[in-house]
C-alpha positions as CSV (number, residue, x, y, z in Angstrom):
1,M,127.0,173.6,-13.3
2,H,130.8,173.8,-13.9
3,K,132.6,177.0,-14.7
4,A,136.0,177.3,-16.4
5,G,138.0,180.0,-18.2
6,F,141.2,182.0,-18.7
7,V,142.1,184.9,-16.4
8,N,145.0,186.9,-17.7
9,I,147.1,189.2,-15.5
10,I,148.8,192.2,-17.1
11,G,150.5,195.4,-15.9
12,N,153.8,197.3,-15.7
13,P,156.9,195.5,-14.4
14,N,157.1,194.9,-10.7
15,V,153.5,195.6,-9.8
16,G,153.1,192.2,-8.1
17,K,151.5,190.1,-10.9
18,S,153.6,187.0,-10.1
19,T,152.9,187.4,-6.3
20,L,149.2,187.5,-7.0
21,M,149.2,184.4,-9.2
22,N,151.2,182.5,-6.6
23,A,148.8,183.6,-3.9
24,F,145.8,182.4,-5.9
25,I,147.4,179.0,-6.6
26,G,149.1,178.4,-3.3
27,E,152.3,177.3,-5.1
28,K,155.3,179.2,-6.2
29,L,155.1,179.0,-10.0
30,S,156.4,182.4,-11.0
31,I,159.7,183.8,-9.7
32,I,159.5,187.0,-7.7
33,T,162.3,189.4,-7.2
34,S,162.6,193.2,-6.7
35,K,164.1,193.5,-10.2
36,A,162.0,194.5,-13.2
37,Q,161.4,192.1,-16.1
38,T,161.6,189.0,-13.9
39,T,158.9,187.2,-15.8
40,R,159.9,186.5,-19.4
41,H,157.3,183.9,-20.5
42,R,153.5,183.6,-20.2
43,I,153.0,181.1,-17.4
44,L,149.7,179.3,-16.8
45,G,148.7,178.3,-13.3
46,I,145.6,176.2,-12.8
47,V,143.3,176.4,-9.7
48,N,140.7,173.6,-9.5
49,G,137.6,173.2,-7.5
50,D,134.7,170.7,-7.7
51,D,132.7,173.1,-9.9
52,F,135.3,175.4,-11.4
53,Q,138.7,175.6,-13.1
54,V,140.5,179.0,-13.2
55,I,143.4,179.1,-15.6
56,L,145.5,182.0,-14.6
57,S,148.1,183.6,-16.8
58,D,151.1,185.5,-15.5
59,T,152.7,187.7,-18.2
60,P,155.8,189.8,-18.5
61,G,155.6,193.4,-17.4
62,I,154.7,195.9,-20.2
63,I,157.8,197.7,-21.5
64,K,158.9,199.4,-24.7
65,P,161.0,196.7,-26.3
66,A,164.7,197.4,-26.9
67,Y,165.8,194.1,-28.5
68,E,164.4,190.8,-29.9
69,L,163.9,189.1,-26.5
70,Q,161.8,192.0,-25.2
71,E,159.8,192.0,-28.5
72,S,159.0,188.4,-27.9
73,M,158.1,189.1,-24.2
74,M,155.6,191.7,-25.4
75,D,154.1,189.2,-27.9
76,F,153.2,187.1,-24.8
77,V,151.4,190.1,-23.3
78,K,149.5,190.7,-26.6
79,S,148.4,187.1,-26.7
80,A,146.9,187.5,-23.2
81,F,144.1,189.7,-24.8
82,D,143.2,187.0,-27.3
83,D,141.9,184.2,-25.1
84,A,140.9,186.0,-21.8
85,D,137.5,185.4,-20.3
86,V,138.5,187.8,-17.5
87,L,141.3,190.4,-17.7
88,I,143.1,191.5,-14.5
89,Y,144.9,194.9,-14.9
90,M,147.2,195.4,-12.0
91,V,148.7,198.7,-10.9
92,E,150.5,199.7,-7.7
93,I,150.3,202.5,-5.2
94,G,152.0,205.6,-6.7
95,E,151.7,204.5,-10.3
96,K,150.2,207.0,-12.8
97,E,150.1,205.3,-16.2
98,L,150.7,202.1,-18.2
99,K,153.9,202.4,-20.1
100,D,152.4,201.5,-23.5
101,E,149.4,203.6,-24.6
102,A,148.2,201.0,-27.2
103,F,147.9,198.4,-24.4
104,F,146.1,200.9,-22.2
105,N,143.5,201.6,-25.0
106,K,143.0,197.8,-25.4
107,I,142.2,197.6,-21.7
108,T,139.8,200.6,-21.5
109,N,138.0,199.4,-24.6
110,S,137.8,195.7,-23.6
111,K,134.6,193.9,-24.3
112,I,135.4,191.3,-21.6
113,P,135.2,191.9,-17.8
114,V,138.2,193.8,-16.4
115,L,139.2,193.7,-12.8
116,L,141.4,196.7,-11.9
117,L,143.6,195.8,-8.9
118,L,145.5,198.5,-7.0
119,N,148.2,196.5,-5.3
120,K,150.7,197.2,-2.4
121,I,148.1,199.2,-0.4
122,D,149.9,198.1,2.8
123,K,152.6,200.6,1.8
124,S,150.2,203.5,1.6
125,N,148.1,205.7,4.0
126,Q,144.4,206.3,3.8
127,E,144.7,209.7,2.0
128,Q,147.0,208.2,-0.7
129,L,144.8,205.2,-1.1
130,E,141.7,207.4,-1.7
131,E,143.5,209.6,-4.1
132,Q,144.8,206.6,-6.1
133,S,141.4,204.9,-6.1
134,V,139.7,208.0,-7.6
135,L,142.5,208.3,-10.2
136,W,142.4,204.7,-11.5
137,Q,138.7,204.4,-11.4
138,S,138.4,207.5,-13.6
139,K,141.2,206.2,-16.0
140,V,139.6,202.7,-16.4
141,P,135.8,203.3,-16.0
142,N,134.9,199.9,-17.5
143,A,136.7,198.0,-14.8
144,E,135.6,196.7,-11.4
145,F,138.0,198.1,-8.8
146,F,139.7,196.2,-5.9
147,P,142.4,197.6,-3.6
148,I,144.6,194.7,-2.6
149,S,147.9,193.6,-1.0
150,A,149.1,190.4,-2.7
151,T,151.9,189.9,-0.2
152,E,149.6,190.3,2.8
153,G,146.7,188.5,1.2
154,F,144.3,191.4,1.8
155,N,141.2,191.2,-0.5
156,V,142.8,188.4,-2.6
157,Q,140.0,186.0,-1.7
158,N,137.3,188.5,-2.7
159,V,139.0,189.0,-6.1
160,F,139.1,185.2,-6.6
161,D,135.4,184.8,-5.7
162,R,134.5,187.5,-8.2
163,I,136.6,185.8,-10.9
164,I,134.6,182.6,-10.4
165,E,131.3,184.5,-10.6
166,L,132.5,186.0,-14.0
167,L,133.7,182.8,-15.6
168,P,131.5,181.2,-18.3
169,E,129.9,177.8,-17.9
170,S,132.3,175.3,-19.4
171,P,133.9,171.9,-18.8
172,A,137.5,171.9,-17.5
173,F,140.2,172.6,-20.2
174,Y,142.9,170.7,-18.3
175,P,142.9,167.6,-16.1
176,K,141.8,168.4,-12.6
177,D,145.1,167.4,-11.1
178,Q,147.2,169.6,-13.4
179,L,148.8,172.7,-11.9
180,T,150.5,174.4,-14.9
181,D,151.1,174.0,-18.6
182,K,154.9,174.2,-18.3
183,P,157.1,171.1,-18.2
184,E,159.3,170.3,-15.1
185,R,162.5,171.6,-16.8
186,F,160.9,175.0,-17.1
187,F,160.7,175.4,-13.3
188,V,164.3,174.2,-12.9
189,N,165.4,176.9,-15.3
190,E,163.3,179.5,-13.5
191,A,164.6,178.5,-10.0
192,I,168.2,179.0,-11.2
193,R,167.4,182.2,-12.9
194,E,165.7,183.6,-9.8
195,K,168.9,183.1,-7.8
196,I,170.9,184.9,-10.5
197,L,168.4,187.8,-10.4
198,I,168.9,188.0,-6.7
199,H,172.7,187.8,-6.4
200,Y,174.0,189.5,-9.5
201,K,173.9,193.2,-10.5
202,K,173.6,195.4,-13.5
203,E,173.1,193.7,-16.9
204,I,174.2,190.2,-15.8
205,P,170.6,188.8,-14.9
206,Y,169.2,190.1,-18.2
207,A,172.0,188.6,-20.3
208,V,171.4,185.1,-18.8
209,E,169.2,182.2,-20.0
210,V,169.1,178.8,-18.4
211,D,168.7,175.5,-20.2
212,T,168.2,172.2,-18.4
213,E,169.8,169.6,-20.6
214,E,169.2,166.5,-18.4
215,F,166.3,165.7,-16.0
216,F,166.2,162.1,-14.7
217,E,163.7,161.2,-12.0
218,E,164.4,158.2,-9.8
219,D,162.4,156.8,-6.8
220,D,164.1,159.0,-4.2
221,I,166.1,161.6,-6.2
222,I,165.9,163.8,-9.3
223,R,169.2,164.3,-11.2
224,M,169.5,167.5,-13.2
225,R,172.1,169.1,-15.4
226,S,171.6,172.8,-16.3
227,V,173.6,175.2,-18.4
228,I,173.7,178.9,-17.6
229,M,174.1,180.8,-20.9
230,V,175.7,184.3,-20.9
231,E,176.5,186.6,-23.8
232,R,180.2,187.4,-23.1
233,E,183.3,185.8,-21.5
234,T,183.5,188.5,-18.9
235,Q,179.9,187.6,-17.8
236,K,180.9,184.0,-17.5
237,G,183.7,184.9,-15.1
238,I,181.3,187.0,-12.9
239,I,178.7,184.2,-12.8
240,I,181.3,181.6,-11.7
241,G,183.0,183.9,-9.2
242,H,186.3,183.4,-7.3
243,K,187.1,179.7,-7.2
244,G,183.5,179.0,-8.3
245,S,182.0,180.4,-5.1
246,A,179.3,182.5,-6.7
247,L,178.1,179.6,-9.0
248,K,178.1,177.3,-6.0
249,R,175.8,179.7,-4.0
250,V,173.3,179.8,-6.9
251,G,173.4,176.0,-7.1
252,V,172.9,175.4,-3.4
253,E,170.0,177.9,-3.1
254,A,168.3,176.7,-6.3
255,R,168.6,173.0,-5.2
256,K,166.8,173.8,-1.9
257,D,163.9,175.5,-3.7
258,L,163.6,172.7,-6.2
259,E,163.6,170.1,-3.4
260,K,160.6,171.9,-1.9
261,F,158.9,172.2,-5.3
262,F,159.3,168.6,-6.3
263,G,159.1,167.1,-2.8
264,K,162.2,164.9,-3.1
265,Q,165.9,165.1,-3.0
266,V,167.6,166.9,-5.9
267,H,171.1,166.6,-7.4
268,L,171.9,169.7,-9.5
269,E,174.9,170.2,-11.7
270,L,175.5,173.7,-13.1
271,Y,177.7,174.8,-16.0
272,V,178.3,178.2,-17.6
273,K,178.6,178.7,-21.4
274,V,179.0,181.7,-23.6
275,N,176.2,182.0,-26.2
276,K,177.0,185.3,-28.0
277,N,174.1,187.8,-28.5
278,W,171.5,185.2,-27.8
279,R,168.9,187.9,-26.9
280,S,169.0,189.2,-30.5
281,N,169.2,185.9,-32.3
282,Q,165.9,184.6,-33.7
283,N,167.0,181.0,-33.7
284,Q,168.3,181.0,-30.2
285,L,165.1,182.7,-28.9
286,K,163.0,180.0,-30.6
287,R,165.1,177.4,-29.0
288,F,164.5,178.9,-25.6
289,G,160.7,179.1,-26.2
290,Y,160.4,182.9,-26.8
291,N,160.1,183.9,-30.4
292,Q,156.8,182.4,-31.6
293,R,156.5,184.6,-34.7
C-alpha cells in the first residue's frame, strides 16, 4: 500500500510555518526571518518514503491585503484549501485569533482532517500552555491538537506520523527523487531576499523583488546573475550602501547559503534596478509569478 497527498500549512504571519516545513523536509526550502510576510509564494516541499509521499505546502501568513502583491499572496493561501488532503492550522503561544474571520470559518468548517499545532511552547510555562491548549481546542473543535516546538523539534515527528496515517492511498504525484516544485532560480532569488530581510529595515525588504536572469551550471561551479528590484531611487542607494558595502554583504552571505544548498561552488553577480511601483503593477506581478488571476 502506498499513500500520497497534499498537506497545506496555514496561519498568521511569523507563527513558524516555514520552520515546520523545513523541519519535516530536512532541507532549507523556505526562508525564515523574524520579520512578518517573509513567505510570499506557495512553496511545495516533498518528503518521500518507500510507501508514502507527503507534499507539504508552505503559504504566506494570513493578513488583510493593502496592495496588489498582498492580494496575490492571499490567493496562494485560498488555493491551499482547494487541494488539501490534510490541513495544518498553526498558531503560536500567546495568540488569540486568526486575522481573517473568513479563513477561520473555512478551517472550523473543514470537511478534511485538520491538525491544530500550537507552536513555540518552548517559550511558555506549564500554566500558559494549559490555558492556550484549552482556548484553541475550544475554538477549533474539529481539529486534532498538538503542542509543538518547530525550532526544537519537540513533537514534530509525532505530527508527521499522524499525517502519514491520514493520507489517502495513492501513487506518488511527483518523482521520488524530487524535493520541490520550484525551479533552481527561485531558491537563488529567495536566498538573496532572505539576506535583505535580515539586514535592511522599515519598508526596504517589502519593496524588494529578486530576479535571477542567468543561471549556468558547469561541472564544478554555478554562475548566477541576479537583479534586485526596488521601487524608488532612494531605496536603490540604501541597498547598495556606502561604496557598495551593503550589497557586497548580501552577495557574500547569499553565496555561502547557495553553495550549501547546491553542493558546489557558486559565482554570484548582483545588480540593483529601480522598477517603479512593481507591487501594484499586475503585469510585473505576473512576471514575478504572483498574480495568477
